C-alpha positions in Angstrom: -21.4 -79.3 73.2 -19.0 -76.4 73.7 -16.5 -75.1 76.6 -17.9 -72.6 79.1 -14.9 -70.4 78.1 -12.7 -70.1 75.2 -8.9 -69.6 75.8 -7.5 -67.4 73.3 -3.8 -66.4 73.2 -0.8 -66.5 71.0 1.0 -69.9 70.9 3.5 -71.5 68.5 1.9 -73.6 66.1 2.4 -77.2 67.6 -0.3 -79.2 65.5 1.1 -79.4 62.0 3.5 -77.4 60.0 2.2 -74.3 58.2 1.8 -74.6 54.7 4.6 -73.1 52.6 4.1 -69.6 52.2 2.6 -69.0 55.6 5.4 -66.7 57.0 4.0 -66.2 60.6 5.0 -68.7 63.0 2.6 -67.4 65.7 -0.7 -68.6 65.2 -4.3 -67.3 66.5 -6.7 -69.8 66.1 -9.7 -68.8 63.9 -11.5 -72.1 63.1 -13.4 -73.4 66.2 -15.5 -75.9 65.1 -16.5 -77.6 61.7 -19.4 -79.6 60.6 -18.7 -81.4 57.5 -21.3 -81.9 54.8 -23.5 -84.9 54.0 -23.6 -84.0 50.9 -20.4 -81.9 50.8 -22.7 -78.6 50.2 -24.3 -79.0 53.6 -21.2 -77.9 55.8 -21.0 -75.4 58.6 -17.9 -73.7 60.2 -17.7 -71.7 63.2 -15.2 -68.9 63.4 -13.8 -67.0 66.3 -11.3 -63.8 66.5 -11.8 -63.6 62.6 -11.8 -60.4 60.5 -10.3 -57.1 60.3 -12.3 -54.0 60.8 -15.2 -55.9 62.0 -16.1 -57.7 58.9 -14.8 -60.5 56.6 -14.4 -58.5 53.5 -11.8 -59.7 51.2 -11.4 -62.9 53.3 -11.6 -66.2 51.5 -11.6 -70.2 52.1 -9.3 -72.7 50.1 -9.4 -76.4 49.8 -7.8 -78.8 47.2 -10.6 -78.0 44.6 -12.2 -74.5 45.5 -11.5 -71.1 46.5 -14.3 -68.8 47.8 -14.6 -65.4 49.1 -17.0 -64.4 51.7 -19.9 -62.1 51.1 -19.3 -58.4 51.7 -20.7 -57.0 54.9 -20.3 -60.0 57.0 -20.0 -58.5 60.6 -17.6 -59.9 63.1 -17.5 -59.1 66.8 -14.4 -59.4 68.6 -14.3 -62.7 70.7 -17.7 -63.9 69.6 -18.5 -66.8 67.6 -19.6 -66.6 63.9 -21.2 -69.6 62.1 -20.8 -69.5 58.3 -22.5 -71.6 55.8 -22.3 -72.1 52.1 -24.4 -69.2 51.4 -22.0 -67.0 53.3 -19.8 -67.2 50.2 -19.9 -65.8 46.8 -19.0 -69.1 45.1 -19.6 -72.8 45.6 -17.1 -74.4 48.3 -17.5 -78.2 49.0 -16.4 -79.7 52.5 -17.0 -83.5 52.3 -16.3 -86.3 54.7 -13.4 -88.3 53.2 -10.1 -86.5 52.9 -10.4 -82.7 52.8 -8.7 -79.6 54.1 -10.1 -76.0 54.8 -7.9 -72.9 54.9 -8.9 -69.4 55.7 -7.0 -66.4 54.4 -7.5 -62.7 55.4 -7.9 -59.8 52.8 -4.2 -59.6 52.4 -3.8 -63.1 51.1 -2.1 -64.5 54.4 -3.0 -67.9 55.6 -4.6 -67.5 59.1 -5.6 -71.0 60.0 -6.4 -74.5 58.8 -7.9 -77.8 59.3 -6.9 -81.0 57.6 -8.8 -84.2 58.4 -9.4 -87.7 57.0 -6.8 -89.4 54.9 -5.2 -86.4 53.6 -1.5 -85.5 54.3 -0.8 -84.0 57.9 -4.3 -84.8 58.9 -5.1 -83.4 62.6 -8.2 -85.7 63.0 -10.2 -88.4 61.2 -13.5 -87.8 59.5 -16.3 -87.7 62.0 -19.5 -89.8 61.6 -22.4 -88.1 60.4 -24.1 -85.6 62.7 -20.9 -85.4 64.6 -18.5 -82.1 64.4 -14.8 -81.6 64.8 -14.1 -79.1 67.7 -10.9 -77.2 68.9 -9.6 -77.6 72.4 -6.5 -76.7 74.3 -4.4 -78.6 77.0 -1.3 -76.8 76.4 -1.4 -77.1 72.9 -4.4 -76.8 70.5 -5.8 -80.3 69.3 -9.1 -81.3 67.6 -11.6 -83.8 69.0 -15.1 -85.1 67.8 -18.1 -84.1 69.5 -21.4 -86.1 69.2 -23.6 -83.1 69.9 -22.5 -80.2 68.0 -23.7 -76.8 69.3 -22.5 -74.3 66.6 -22.5 -70.7 67.8 -21.9 -71.4 71.5 -18.6 -72.3 73.2 -17.1 -76.0 73.1 -17.3 -77.9 76.4 -16.4 -81.6 75.3 -19.1 -82.9 77.2 -20.0 -85.5 74.5 -16.4 -85.6 73.1 -15.0 -88.4 75.1 -14.8 -92.2 74.7 -13.6 -95.2 76.8 -10.8 -97.6 75.9 -10.4 -100.7 77.9 -8.3 -103.8 77.4 -5.7 -106.4 78.7 -2.0 -106.5 78.6 -0.4 -110.1 78.1 2.8 -111.7 77.3 3.6 -113.5 74.2 2.0 -116.7 75.6 -1.3 -115.1 76.5 -0.7 -114.8 80.2 -2.1 -111.6 81.8 0.5 -109.2 83.0 -0.5 -107.3 86.3 1.0 -103.8 87.3 1.8 -103.1 83.6 1.9 -99.4 82.9 -0.4 -98.2 80.0 0.4 -94.7 79.1 -2.2 -92.3 77.1 -1.2 -89.3 75.4 -1.1 -87.3 72.2 2.6 -88.0 71.1 4.2 -91.4 70.1 7.5 -91.2 72.2 5.4 -90.7 75.4 8.0 -92.1 77.9 10.1 -88.9 77.2 7.4 -86.6 78.5 5.0 -86.3 81.4 1.8 -88.0 80.3 -1.0 -90.0 82.0 -1.0 -93.6 82.7 -2.8 -96.3 84.4 -1.7 -99.8 85.8 -3.3 -103.1 84.9 -4.9 -105.0 87.7 -4.4 -108.7 88.6 -6.1 -109.9 85.6 -4.0 -107.6 83.4 -7.2 -105.3 82.7 -7.0 -101.4 82.3 -9.5 -98.8 81.6 -9.3 -95.1 80.8 -11.6 -92.3 79.4 -10.1 -90.0 76.8 -11.0 -87.4 74.5 -12.5 -88.5 71.2 -9.3 -88.0 68.8 -6.4 -89.7 67.6 -4.6 -90.8 70.9 -1.3 -92.5 71.4 -1.2 -95.6 73.7 1.9 -97.4 74.9 2.7 -100.0 77.6 5.8 -100.9 79.6 6.7 -103.8 81.7 10.2 -104.8 83.0 11.8 -107.5 80.9 9.5 -106.9 77.8 9.7 -104.8 74.6 7.6 -101.7 74.9 4.8 -101.3 72.5 2.9 -98.4 71.3 0.0 -97.8 68.8 -2.5 -94.9 67.9 -6.1 -95.2 67.7 -9.0 -93.0 67.0 -11.3 -92.7 70.0 -15.2 -92.1 69.1 -17.3 -90.1 71.4 -19.7 -92.0 73.5 -18.2 -95.4 72.7 -16.4 -98.1 74.2 -13.1 -99.7 72.3 -11.1 -102.6 73.3 -7.2 -102.4 72.7 -5.1 -105.4 73.9 -1.3 -105.7 73.9 0.9 -108.6 73.7 4.4 -108.1 74.8 7.5 -109.8 73.4 10.1 -110.6 76.0 13.4 -108.8 75.6 16.3 -110.9 74.3 19.3 -110.8 76.6 22.8 -110.8 75.1 24.7 -113.8 76.2 28.4 -113.6 75.4 29.1 -117.2 76.2 26.8 -118.0 73.3 28.5 -115.6 70.9 25.3 -113.5 70.4 26.0 -110.0 69.1 24.0 -106.9 69.1 22.8 -106.2 65.7 24.8 -103.3 63.9 22.0 -102.6 61.4 18.3 -101.8 61.4 16.5 -105.3 62.0 12.8 -105.9 61.4 11.7 -109.1 63.4 9.1 -111.4 62.0 5.7 -109.9 63.3 3.4 -112.0 65.4 1.3 -113.8 64.6 1.7 -114.1 60.8 -0.8 -114.7 59.3 -3.0 -112.8 61.6 -6.7 -112.0 62.2 -7.4 -108.6 63.8 -3.9 -107.4 64.9 -0.3 -108.2 64.7 2.7 -107.2 66.9 5.7 -105.6 65.1 9.1 -105.6 66.7 12.4 -104.0 65.3 15.7 -102.8 66.5 17.6 -99.7 65.6 21.4 -99.6 66.2 21.5 -95.6 66.6 19.2 -93.1 67.9 17.0 -91.5 65.5 13.6 -91.1 63.9 11.8 -94.0 62.6 9.1 -94.5 60.1 6.7 -97.7 60.1 4.6 -98.3 56.9 2.4 -100.7 55.6 1.8 -101.0 51.9 -0.7 -103.1 49.7 0.6 -105.0 46.8 -0.1 -102.4 44.3 2.5 -100.4 46.3 -0.3 -98.1 48.0 0.6 -96.8 51.3 -2.4 -97.9 53.7 -1.1 -97.2 57.1 2.1 -95.5 58.8 3.7 -94.3 62.0 6.3 -91.7 62.4 8.5 -91.6 65.8 10.8 -89.0 66.6 14.2 -89.4 68.4 13.8 -92.9 69.3 16.4 -94.5 71.5 18.8 -97.1 70.3 17.6 -100.5 70.7 14.2 -102.9 70.5 10.7 -101.4 70.0 7.6 -102.5 69.2 4.0 -101.7 68.2 0.7 -103.2 67.2 -1.0 -102.9 63.8 -4.6 -103.5 64.2 -5.1 -104.1 60.4 -6.9 -100.7 59.8 -6.0 -97.9 57.3 -5.5 -94.3 57.9 -9.4 -93.8 58.1 -9.6 -96.5 60.6 -11.4 -98.9 58.1 -10.7 -102.5 58.4 -8.4 -104.0 55.6 -9.3 -106.9 53.5 -7.5 -110.3 53.6 -4.4 -110.2 51.7 -0.5 -109.9 51.6 1.0 -106.6 52.6 4.5 -105.1 52.8 5.7 -104.0 56.1 8.5 -101.5 56.0 10.7 -99.7 58.7 13.1 -97.1 58.0 15.6 -95.2 60.1 18.0 -92.9 58.4 19.3 -94.4 55.5 18.5 -98.0 56.8 15.5 -99.8 55.9 14.1 -103.5 56.3 10.9 -104.9 55.2 8.9 -108.2 55.3 5.7 -109.6 54.0 2.8 -110.0 56.1 -0.5 -111.9 55.7 -3.8 -110.7 56.9 -6.6 -113.6 57.0 -10.0 -112.9 57.9 
């Protein structure tokens, strides 16, 4: 589905860094909706505000494997939506459903817009299910969401591009926590910006409806370590996301307890685990943090990046899924946390 009006204006690119060689930091969005191919020859891309001199002569698409120029004479009417297909191009151009990117360049060879999805670097969205499309929206900055009912050639409205997330907040003993704040938004360090949040009821239960995209979730309760995670919400579906909070450890001078002077990764709990495990760590100085999970072959299977984290204790939950949202196999994994030049790691065990 599509939005009844499309907001078109210049903004600074806030979704992902422009590729090297793209010199203009001001971006006009060109790609508005993408339906990936099953097989990859069966794709469709919806464009808006594309073309000079009312045509796409000399414009071309690029991905990791192909470069394809548009056929000459494709007319463009300013502000109107244009749907292109493989037969709109002079050569083969594949767009599959795993880890891909699509970039569009003008006739001067200038990068105009891009979409990265799946397990590729700087992905803006996960790969949609068959028959769903990736659509552009704007809530102060551009973002991509998955729509269950594509309508290429019509404005986006997101009507079938939302899903439900519900769950409970517990303490480490499994006791429900009422009045816990559960924040939802699109950035990881959400407590430092205005965001939406709900509170748990007397049973520790919360419920919210969000856009079908990668959404950040965090919970905060006085006396407990904050936790945050990111999940892909799927359209017209309900997903459960529970939080188990670890009490903050108070420093007692009478017992000669000393605040750590280096990055410290606490044992994850539970370990071994089935389904999800809580990760807690301490950073001695404010800064950026990377949390990564590797398999025994050294392959990176999951990671999170956090900017400008405060000094102190932090926590999050890993749900034993990879970048694509696929469940990981049972086995031993390496959990690693880095901040600046500091690093700490532990082995964690997933049992199913």
